[in-house]
C-alpha positions in Angstrom: -5.3 -20.2 9.7 -3.1 -20.3 6.7 -2.9 -23.7 5.0 0.1 -25.1 3.0 -1.4 -24.3 -0.5 -2.0 -20.6 0.5 1.5 -20.3 2.0 3.0 -21.9 -1.1 1.2 -19.5 -3.4 2.1 -16.5 -1.3 5.8 -17.4 -1.2 5.8 -18.3 -4.9 4.5 -14.8 -5.7 7.0 -13.2 -3.3 9.9 -14.9 -4.9 8.8 -14.2 -8.5 8.2 -10.5 -7.7 11.0 -9.7 -5.2 13.8 -12.3 -5.2 17.1 -10.7 -6.2 16.1 -7.3 -5.0 17.5 -5.5 -2.0 14.1 -5.5 -0.4 13.5 -9.2 -0.6 14.9 -10.2 2.8 12.8 -7.5 4.6 9.6 -8.4 2.8 10.2 -12.1 3.4 10.8 -11.5 7.1 7.7 -9.4 7.3 5.6 -12.0 5.5 6.8 -14.7 8.0 5.9 -12.4 10.9 2.6 -11.4 9.4 1.5 -15.0 8.9 2.4 -15.7 12.5 0.4 -12.7 13.7 -2.6 -13.6 11.5 -2.6 -17.2 12.7 -2.4 -16.0 16.3 -5.4 -13.7 15.8 -3.3 -10.6 16.3 -3.8 -7.3 14.4 -1.5 -6.9 11.5 -1.9 -3.1 11.7 0.0 -3.0 15.0 2.8 -5.2 13.7 4.5 -2.4 11.7 5.0 -4.6 8.6 6.1 -3.6 5.2 3.1 -2.7 3.0 4.2 -5.1 0.3 4.2 -8.0 2.8 0.8 -6.9 4.0 -0.6 -6.8 0.4 0.7 -10.4 -0.2 -0.9 -11.6 3.1 -4.1 -9.9 2.3 -4.2 -11.4 -1.2 -3.5 -15.0 0.0 -5.1 -15.1 3.4 -7.7 -17.8 4.2 -11.3 -16.8 3.5 
């Protein structure tokens, strides 16, 4: 399950890389959904999420 420090780091990176771009809202939405899927134990592959969101989740997910 994601903890606050992991979520904070993930969203800080998301904002620094994508805020102000046209893609930001989609990536942000997909990160939110991906975290919920991950914490629920569901497969992220079946969620049809943006690859950039998946990469952020993979990088910051709990060990």
